[in-house]
Residue frames as qw, qx, qy, qz and C-alpha x, y, z in Angstrom:
[[0.368, -0.262, -0.332, 0.828, 107.63, 82.58, 98.58],
 [0.014, 0.855, 0.470, 0.220, 105.29, 85.53, 99.18],
 [0.316, 0.263, -0.170, 0.896, 106.64, 89.10, 99.40],
 [0.275, -0.723, -0.582, 0.252, 105.24, 91.45, 102.02],
 [0.135, 0.720, 0.055, 0.679, 104.68, 95.23, 102.10],
 [0.548, -0.451, -0.472, 0.523, 105.86, 96.99, 105.22],
 [0.014, -0.897, -0.082, -0.434, 105.19, 100.48, 106.53],
 [0.612, -0.040, -0.420, 0.669, 108.02, 101.87, 108.64],
 [0.278, -0.924, -0.262, 0.000, 107.22, 104.32, 111.43],
 [0.542, 0.322, -0.184, 0.754, 109.68, 107.17, 111.80],
 [0.359, -0.886, -0.277, 0.093, 110.21, 109.82, 114.44],
 [0.399, 0.581, -0.232, 0.670, 112.42, 112.77, 115.21],
 [0.610, -0.683, -0.322, 0.242, 113.66, 113.51, 118.70],
 [0.259, 0.768, -0.158, 0.564, 115.17, 116.88, 119.52],
 [0.718, -0.554, -0.261, 0.330, 117.49, 117.27, 122.51],
 [0.094, -0.417, -0.736, 0.524, 117.57, 119.35, 124.56],
 [0.004, -0.746, -0.496, -0.443, 114.43, 121.46, 124.33],
 [0.112, 0.342, -0.269, 0.893, 114.65, 124.95, 125.76],
 [0.157, -0.430, -0.763, 0.456, 112.86, 125.44, 129.09],
 [0.122, 0.651, 0.389, -0.640, 109.77, 127.66, 129.27],
 [0.119, 0.325, -0.509, -0.788, 109.26, 127.65, 125.49],
 [0.743, 0.367, 0.378, -0.412, 106.39, 126.76, 123.19],
 [0.170, -0.275, 0.807, 0.495, 107.15, 124.35, 120.33],
 [0.696, 0.423, 0.115, -0.569, 104.98, 123.78, 117.23],
 [0.209, -0.236, 0.875, 0.367, 104.92, 120.88, 114.78],
 [0.777, 0.370, 0.120, -0.495, 103.01, 119.34, 111.90],
 [0.472, -0.235, 0.808, 0.263, 103.64, 116.27, 109.77],
 [0.686, 0.507, -0.171, -0.493, 103.20, 115.06, 106.21],
 [0.818, -0.078, 0.554, 0.131, 103.77, 111.67, 104.58],
 [0.357, 0.714, -0.447, -0.403, 106.03, 111.26, 101.55],
 [0.717, -0.095, 0.682, 0.109, 106.43, 108.10, 99.48],
 [0.299, -0.059, 0.701, 0.645, 106.82, 106.94, 95.86],
 [0.142, 0.633, 0.723, 0.239, 103.20, 107.95, 95.13],
 [0.044, 0.718, 0.139, 0.681, 103.61, 111.57, 96.24],
 [0.172, 0.074, -0.553, 0.812, 103.28, 113.73, 99.30],
 [0.231, -0.639, -0.734, -0.009, 100.26, 113.95, 101.60],
 [0.134, -0.828, -0.106, -0.534, 98.70, 117.05, 103.09],
 [0.197, 0.297, -0.621, 0.698, 100.17, 118.47, 106.28],
 [0.371, -0.523, -0.744, 0.189, 98.40, 117.73, 109.55],
 [0.217, -0.920, -0.153, -0.287, 96.94, 120.48, 111.66],
 [0.293, 0.546, -0.505, 0.601, 99.54, 122.31, 113.73],
 [0.743, -0.575, -0.341, 0.038, 99.95, 121.08, 117.32],
 [0.202, 0.692, -0.400, 0.567, 102.10, 122.57, 120.06],
 [0.745, -0.490, -0.408, 0.197, 103.40, 122.09, 123.56],
 [0.088, -0.886, 0.235, -0.390, 104.90, 124.29, 126.26],
 [0.742, 0.009, -0.526, 0.415, 107.96, 123.32, 128.26],
 [0.412, -0.869, 0.146, -0.233, 108.86, 124.38, 131.78],
 [0.240, -0.591, 0.766, -0.081, 111.38, 122.58, 133.91],
 [0.320, 0.092, 0.939, 0.087, 109.35, 119.63, 132.62],
 [0.089, -0.321, -0.672, -0.661, 106.48, 119.30, 130.11],
 [0.109, 0.223, 0.546, -0.800, 103.67, 121.50, 131.41],
 [0.531, 0.502, 0.273, -0.625, 101.07, 121.74, 128.63],
 [0.266, 0.053, 0.807, 0.525, 100.06, 119.95, 125.43],
 [0.430, 0.505, 0.175, -0.727, 97.69, 121.76, 123.07],
 [0.340, 0.115, 0.849, 0.389, 96.32, 119.44, 120.40],
 [0.264, -0.006, -0.350, -0.899, 94.08, 120.67, 117.57],
 [0.700, 0.060, 0.281, -0.653, 90.36, 119.99, 117.68],
 [0.209, -0.184, 0.947, 0.161, 90.05, 116.25, 117.10],
 [0.533, 0.502, 0.624, -0.274, 86.50, 116.35, 115.70],
 [0.343, 0.085, 0.593, 0.724, 86.69, 116.38, 111.88],
 [0.260, 0.364, 0.043, -0.893, 84.82, 119.05, 109.93],
 [0.722, 0.334, -0.206, -0.569, 83.57, 116.65, 107.22],
 [0.932, -0.006, 0.362, -0.011, 83.44, 113.02, 106.12],
 [0.323, 0.714, -0.577, -0.229, 86.58, 111.86, 104.32],
 [0.961, -0.041, 0.273, 0.030, 87.37, 108.35, 103.11],
 [0.085, -0.758, 0.558, 0.328, 91.08, 108.11, 102.30],
 [0.773, 0.413, -0.459, -0.143, 92.73, 105.95, 99.66],
 [0.930, -0.357, 0.052, 0.074, 94.13, 102.79, 101.22],
 [0.236, 0.797, -0.541, 0.127, 97.88, 102.58, 101.87],
 [0.104, -0.410, 0.595, 0.683, 99.91, 100.84, 100.66],
 [0.718, 0.521, 0.379, -0.262, 98.31, 100.32, 97.27],
 [0.816, -0.064, -0.520, -0.244, 99.06, 97.88, 95.65],
 [0.466, -0.568, 0.542, -0.408, 99.32, 95.75, 98.79],
 [0.808, 0.093, -0.578, -0.065, 100.29, 92.25, 99.85],
 [0.142, -0.399, -0.874, -0.239, 98.68, 90.90, 101.94],
 [0.187, -0.740, -0.580, 0.282, 97.24, 93.81, 103.98],
 [0.195, 0.432, 0.139, 0.870, 96.53, 97.53, 103.71],
 [0.093, -0.411, -0.560, 0.714, 95.18, 100.30, 105.96],
 [0.008, -0.635, -0.531, -0.561, 91.96, 102.17, 105.26],
 [0.194, -0.253, -0.413, 0.853, 91.55, 105.55, 107.01],
 [0.080, -0.649, -0.528, -0.542, 88.49, 107.76, 107.33],
 [0.063, -0.064, -0.456, 0.886, 87.10, 110.60, 109.37],
 [0.194, -0.611, -0.722, -0.259, 83.56, 111.18, 110.55],
 [0.008, -0.351, 0.180, -0.919, 82.27, 114.55, 111.80],
 [0.653, -0.327, 0.049, -0.681, 79.28, 112.93, 113.55],
 [0.330, -0.171, 0.893, -0.254, 78.66, 110.01, 115.84],
 [0.749, 0.253, -0.155, -0.593, 76.85, 107.36, 113.83],
 [0.866, -0.020, 0.500, 0.006, 76.53, 103.72, 112.91],
 [0.243, 0.733, -0.503, -0.388, 79.29, 103.08, 110.34],
 [0.914, 0.114, 0.388, 0.017, 79.82, 100.25, 107.87],
 [0.156, 0.694, -0.588, -0.385, 82.88, 99.53, 105.72],
 [0.891, 0.141, 0.428, -0.058, 82.61, 96.68, 103.23],
 [0.099, -0.509, 0.676, 0.524, 85.05, 95.38, 100.60],
 [0.801, 0.440, 0.271, -0.304, 83.84, 94.17, 97.20],
 [0.573, -0.090, 0.618, 0.531, 85.41, 92.38, 94.23],
 [0.028, 0.211, -0.413, -0.886, 85.19, 93.71, 90.65],
 [0.203, -0.331, -0.817, -0.427, 81.90, 91.88, 90.10],
 [0.378, -0.475, 0.019, -0.795, 80.35, 93.71, 93.06],
 [0.792, -0.321, -0.520, -0.020, 80.35, 90.68, 95.33],
 [0.405, -0.810, 0.293, -0.307, 80.92, 91.50, 98.99],
 [0.731, 0.251, -0.587, 0.241, 84.15, 89.79, 100.12],
 [0.494, -0.202, -0.606, 0.590, 84.43, 91.16, 103.67],
 [0.269, -0.886, -0.214, -0.311, 82.77, 93.47, 106.20],
 [0.499, 0.283, -0.438, 0.692, 85.56, 95.36, 107.96],
 [0.014, 0.035, 0.476, -0.879, 83.37, 97.49, 110.22],
 [0.374, -0.482, -0.615, -0.499, 79.73, 97.36, 111.30],
 [0.463, -0.478, -0.582, 0.468, 79.34, 99.35, 114.51],
 [0.100, -0.967, -0.207, -0.107, 78.49, 102.67, 116.13],
 [0.638, 0.039, -0.124, 0.759, 81.46, 105.09, 116.23],
 [0.141, -0.849, -0.223, 0.457, 81.74, 108.53, 117.83],
 [0.423, 0.901, -0.073, 0.062, 82.91, 111.43, 115.66],
 [0.524, -0.677, 0.448, 0.259, 86.64, 111.14, 115.04],
 [0.421, 0.645, -0.591, -0.239, 89.50, 109.84, 112.90],
 [0.864, -0.165, 0.450, -0.152, 89.85, 106.11, 112.33],
 [0.390, 0.518, -0.702, -0.295, 91.82, 103.48, 110.47],
 [0.885, -0.089, 0.384, -0.248, 91.28, 99.79, 109.99],
 [0.150, -0.441, 0.821, 0.330, 93.46, 97.01, 108.62],
 [0.860, 0.318, -0.010, -0.399, 92.23, 94.99, 105.63],
 [0.337, -0.417, 0.829, 0.157, 93.99, 91.62, 105.52],
 [0.769, 0.409, -0.142, -0.470, 93.38, 89.96, 102.15],
 [0.221, -0.463, 0.855, 0.075, 95.62, 86.96, 102.78],
 [0.519, 0.176, 0.833, -0.084, 92.87, 84.52, 101.81],
 [0.550, 0.733, 0.217, -0.336, 91.87, 86.45, 98.66],
 [0.761, 0.251, 0.337, 0.494, 93.41, 86.05, 95.21],
 [0.249, -0.235, 0.192, 0.920, 95.34, 88.83, 93.46],
 [0.144, 0.620, 0.678, 0.368, 92.95, 91.28, 91.90],
 [0.029, -0.318, -0.014, -0.948, 91.13, 94.58, 92.00],
 [0.268, -0.549, -0.755, 0.237, 88.84, 95.36, 94.92],
 [0.044, -0.522, -0.029, -0.852, 86.95, 98.39, 96.16],
 [0.279, -0.346, -0.745, 0.498, 85.63, 99.48, 99.54],
 [0.195, -0.617, -0.360, -0.672, 82.66, 101.55, 100.66],
 [0.117, -0.117, -0.612, 0.773, 81.92, 103.59, 103.79],
 [0.308, -0.586, -0.535, -0.524, 78.26, 104.05, 104.76],
 [0.216, -0.222, -0.585, 0.750, 77.32, 106.33, 107.66],
 [0.272, 0.587, 0.424, -0.634, 73.70, 107.45, 107.74],
 [0.589, 0.761, 0.197, -0.187, 73.05, 109.30, 104.47],
 [0.056, 0.803, -0.536, -0.256, 76.79, 109.53, 103.69],
 [0.933, 0.104, 0.325, 0.119, 78.12, 106.93, 101.22],
 [0.222, 0.831, -0.457, -0.226, 81.58, 107.03, 99.66],
 [0.971, 0.065, 0.208, 0.103, 83.50, 104.40, 97.74],
 [0.084, -0.744, 0.570, 0.339, 87.16, 104.02, 96.77],
 [0.917, 0.379, 0.021, -0.123, 87.89, 102.08, 93.61],
 [0.707, 0.582, -0.341, 0.213, 90.93, 100.30, 92.28],
 [0.441, -0.683, 0.567, -0.133, 92.71, 98.89, 95.28],
 [0.746, 0.415, -0.509, -0.110, 95.09, 96.22, 94.09],
 [0.751, -0.473, 0.458, -0.050, 96.22, 93.08, 95.82],
 [0.619, 0.596, -0.507, -0.066, 99.31, 91.54, 94.31],
 [0.862, -0.387, 0.328, 0.018, 100.83, 88.21, 95.31],
 [0.338, 0.715, -0.603, -0.099, 104.42, 87.57, 94.30],
 [0.937, -0.190, 0.289, -0.055, 105.40, 83.93, 94.02],
 [0.094, -0.623, 0.716, 0.302, 108.79, 82.47, 93.22],
 [0.877, 0.304, -0.185, -0.324, 108.58, 80.01, 90.36],
 [0.753, -0.357, 0.538, 0.127, 110.27, 76.64, 90.81],
 [0.320, 0.657, -0.551, -0.402, 112.83, 75.91, 88.13]]
């Protein structure tokens, strides 16, 4: 038997919202590894119905390659990054010996925020790392762990 990691999406719904009012919100993630940074503040204006949504500037100010989540994982994990420029982008995963085990991304992307799923179902338990290359920008994240739990037959 193989155990699986699951990320649960959550939401909050407020009822009723006051008419002709502006509402602001921001979010942060919290789990057993700590708390993430808050997002930029977004807002919307109500009327008799929703009349305006004002989202923050969606073009990132700098390159950021996030740590994968969940970590350790079984069998898949998400890798997130942001790119302030449109460019050809490559994300590759390597084993501890430096052997490439998978190319997750190899395409032109406009500036923006992205995430990609890494499914390691066919790979053994172990330590892996991944690298983002975009023009002259190169960043690598080390020590991502894949763990497979198996029930032993008695």
